[in-house]
N, C-alpha and C positions, 0 to 999 in steps of 0.2 A: 209249510212242510214241503210242498211241491217245489218251491223256489230253492229251498235248501238242497233238495235232491238234485235239481237241475244244475245248481252251482257246483255240487260235488262231482257230478258227471263231467262237466266242462273242465273242472280243475284236473280230473284224472286224465282226460283226453289231452290236455295241454302238457301234463307231466310225461305221458307216454310219448307224445310228439317230440318233446325236448330230449328225452332219453334216446329216442330214435335218431335224432340229428347228431347227438354226441357219439352214439354208437357208430353211425356212418362215418363221422370224422375219424373216430378211433380206428375203424376198419380200414379207412382210406390210408391213414398214416402207416399202417402195418404193411401196405403194399410197396412202400418206398424203402430203398436201400441207401444207407448213408455212405457217400463216397469218401474215400480217404484223402484228406488234405494234410500234408505232413508239416508244413511250415507256416503258411498264411493263417492269420487269426481273424481276418476281416470278413471272410465269407465261408459259408457251409453249403454243401450240395447233397441232395438226396434225389434218387431217381427211381422210376418205375419203367415198365416196358415202353410206355408212350409219353411219359411226362417227366420233366426235370424241375425240381424246386431249388431255387437259390435264395439263400438268406444272407443279406449284407448287414453287418452289425457296426454300430457307432462309426459312421463314415465321415466324420469330421472331428477336428480337434476338440477334446474335452467333452465329447458326446458320451452320455451314459444311458443305457437301456433304450437305445434308438435302433430300430430294426426295419429293414425293407425286405419284402419277399417278392420274388418273381417266379412265375410259372411259365416254362418253355414247353412247346409242343409242336410237332410237325403238322398238326391239323389246325387250320385257321378257323375252324368252327368252334374250337374250345373256348369257352367264355373266360374273359380276363386273363388270357395268356398271350405270350409273345410267340409268333409263328417263326419257327426255325427251319432252315437257316435264314438269318437276316440277310437282306440284299442291299439295303440302303441305310447307312448309319451316319450320324453326326457325332463328332468327337470334340470334347472340350479341353483335352489335354494332349500334349505331344507324346506322352508315355502310352496313351491308348493306341496311337498310331504304330508304336513299336510292336506291341502285341499283335495287332492286326497284320502288320507287314510280315512277321514271322510265320503267320498262318497262311500267307499268300492271298490275302483278301484286300489289298490296297484299293482295288477298283470299287469296293463297296462304300468307300468313304465319299460322301456327297457334300459334306460341310465340315469346316474346321474353324476354330478360333485362333487368333494370333498367328497368322501364316508366316510372319517374319521370324518366328521362333522355330520353324519346322526344318529339320535336317533331311528327312526322307526325300530323296530326289524324285522318286516316283510320284509321291504326293505333290511335290512342288510342280512337276510337269503337268499333273492333273489340274492344279490350280491355274497354271498358265494357259491351259487349253480349255478352261471353263467346265471341266468335268467335276471338279471339287470347288465349292464356293466359300468365300470368306464370310462368315456369319457374325463378325464382330468380336467382341470379347465379353468376359463374364459380367462386366459392369455396363456394357452397352450392346446387348444382343439384338440382332435384327430378327424379331419375332416373325414378321411377315415373310421374310425370306426363308426362314427355317420351315414354316408351315408349307410354303410352296414346294420345298424339296421333298415333302412327304416321306420322311425317314421312317423306317421300321422301328428304330430305337435311337435314343440319344444317350451316349455314354457321357456321364457327367461326374463331377466331383465337387466337394465343398470344403472350405476352410472353417466355416462357422455355420451355426444353425439358420442364419438368414437365407441360405440357399433354398430352403424348403419353399419359401414364398415364390421364388423365381421358377422353380421346377414344377410347382403345383399347376401353373398355367398350362404347361404342355400336357400334363396328365388330364386336365379338364378338356383339352382339345383332342384327346384321344391318341396322343403320342407318348409311348412308354419312355420314362426317364429312368435309366439304370445308374445307380450310384456306384462309383468305383473308388476305392480308397487304398489302393496299393501303396500310396505314398506314406501312409501311417504305419506300415509294417516296420518292424525293428531289425530285421535281418535281410541281407541281400537275396537269399533263396526264397524267403517269404514273399518278397516283392515279385520275384520272377514267377512264383507259383500261380500268380493271377493269370498267367497264360492259360491255365486250365479253365478259368472263369470265362475268358473270351472264347476259348475253343467251343464251349457249349452253345454259344449264340450262333456260331457258324456250323454247328453240327459236325465239329471236327474234334471230338473228345479224344479219340485214339491218337490223332496226330499231335495234339497239344500235350498229351501224357508222354508220348515218345520223345518229343522235343525237350520237355522239361527233364525227363530222366537223363538224357544225354548231357544237358547243361549241369545237372546236379552231379553226375559222375565226374565231369571235368573239373568242377569247382572243388569237390572233395579230394580229388587226386592232387590238386595244387595245395590244398589245405594240409595234406599229409606231409608235404615236403618241408613245411616250416613249423609243424606242430611241436617238434622237440627242440627247436632253437631256443637257447637260453638268453643270449645277448640280443636284446630288442632295442632299436633306436628310439629315442624320445621324439615324438612327432607333434608338431604344432600345425595349425590350420587357419586358412582364410586371410582376408585383408579387412581393415576397418572401413566402415561406411559412415561418413559424417560423425567422426569421433567415437563411434560405437563399433566394437569388434565382435561380430557375430560368429560363433563357432558351433559346430555340431555338439549336441548334448551327449553325455556319456553313455546313454542307452539308445542312441540313434543308429540307423543302419550304417552311417559312415564310420562311426566309432567301431562298429562290428567289423567292417571291412578292414580297418587299420589293425585290429586285434587279430583277425584271421590271417592277415598278411605278415604277421610277426612283428608288428609295431607296438610301441608303448605310447598310447595316446595321452597327451598332456592333461586332458580333462576326463580321463576314464572313470574317475571316482564319482563324477556327477551322475545323478539317477534319472535325469530327464531325457526324453527322446526329441524334444524340440530344440531349436537353436538357443544358445545362451548369449545374452547381450552383455558384453563385458566392456569395461573402460580400457582405453589405450594403456594406461599406466599399469593396470593389473596384468595385462597380457605381456607387456615388456618385462615386468618383474618375474612372472612365472615361466617365461620362455627363455630365460638366460642360458639354460643348459640344453635347449632343444637342439637336436641334431639334423632333423629333416623338416622341411616346410612344404606343405602341399596346399592346393586350392587357393591360388592367389588372384582371385577375381578374373578380370579380363587381361591381366598383365601378360605381355609376351616377352619381356626381358627384365633383367634385374634393374636396369635404369628406370623402367616404368614403375617398378615397385618403389624405388627410392624417391621418385617424383611425387608420390602420394604423401610421403613424409620422410624427410632426411634421416630420421632416427632408425628407419628400417634397415639402413646400411650397417647398423651396429649389432644386429641380431646374428647369432653364430651361424645359422644356415646360410644367411646372405654372404657372410665372410668366407665360409667354406665352399660356397657354390653348390649347396645341396637343396635347391629350391625347384619344385616341380609343380606344374599347373595341369589341370585336366581339360585344357582347351586345344588339344592337338587336332580335333576334328570340328572345326568351325566352318559352317557352310558359307562359301564365298558369295552366294546369291541371296541368302536369307539371314545370315548371321546367327543361325541356330547352332547351339552347342550340342553335338550328338551324344556327349556324355550323359546329358539329362534326358535324352530320348531313347536311343537304342541301348544305353547302358542298363536299363531296367531288365532287358532280356539277355544281357551279356555279362552277368556278374563274374563269370570265369575270366573274361578279358580284363576287367577292372582289377580283379585279384592278381592276375598275372603281372599287370603293370606295377601294382604296389609292391609285389614281391621283388620285382626287378629293381625298384627304387630302394626298398629297405634292406634287401639281401642280394646284391648283384652277383650273378653267376650261379645261383642255386638252382635255376631252371634253365633248360636248354634254349628256349625261345627268349632272346634278349630284346626283341623288338617291342616297342611300346605302342599301344593302339589309341588310347584316350589321353595319355599323359605325355608331356615333354619336359625336358630339363631346360630351365631358363638360364640364359647366358648374358 
């Protein structure tokens, strides 16, 4: 009887303790205000007076119910939190550099992967002067060097679930790894809205919000100029690689760009957001009526396109001279294509270029920033 009574008391104490923990968690969650994110689907933000919670969801292709949570705080004494503003960061993608550059924080970047792909000349100069170091690439990271840099955070990304094993090492060593998945967003403004995400780590929320609002207004103003256009040119994309023609999926951000600019994308009926792997024959057959051709790899001239396959010269855009490539801003010293770097924070410039290609004369600024016409 005595043991039963003692067991009952212990069970009741445990129950009360659990309820107390749950109540504390519930009360704590009530202290957070959910921030408004209008376009991006990959992250959520909630904040209190002294703490910020960020939740990143499904940060690689085909991920389901995968979530990472990060707690940011200006107080370094807060357990399991990232102290903001961060002052030393490592970036695994050139798009991360674009967000950081717009926030005026280039000097915080102490390590990068694949420096040959970087367009940002400030970062390039930092690499040349030894301020920013080459830490290898995703397949061959220099772990010892990364540890020696003592970063406050590593901004990383993943194509598949295998990245968890790589990044787990850094977490075990006490270096926070923050997953960034802006590349999975389906619309241009959704990608750019990750600027708000980076702004939180630098304690520059107001600046990030202001910058994004300006970009959003410029983008939507351009959008309104073509929204009522009925005649939309049929647009094809890309060049083949080893007899496979990879084109953006019908739900990809590039397909959205083409639609927003008043173009009729050849593969708009497709429902995927990843690239489509098509045969050369199917593309030639389906593109017979294409009027404009964009994103022709590294080609700088029509001759270079024809050299890849003589049949290219039979395509209507080739004959009509309506072929445009997004390689107008190739870095002479690194070969980085700025379209894939700063383009993530300049969707309004990409949209302006595409409108000028699809509907010449409809906007006042006829200069192209990322694109050029091939001759």
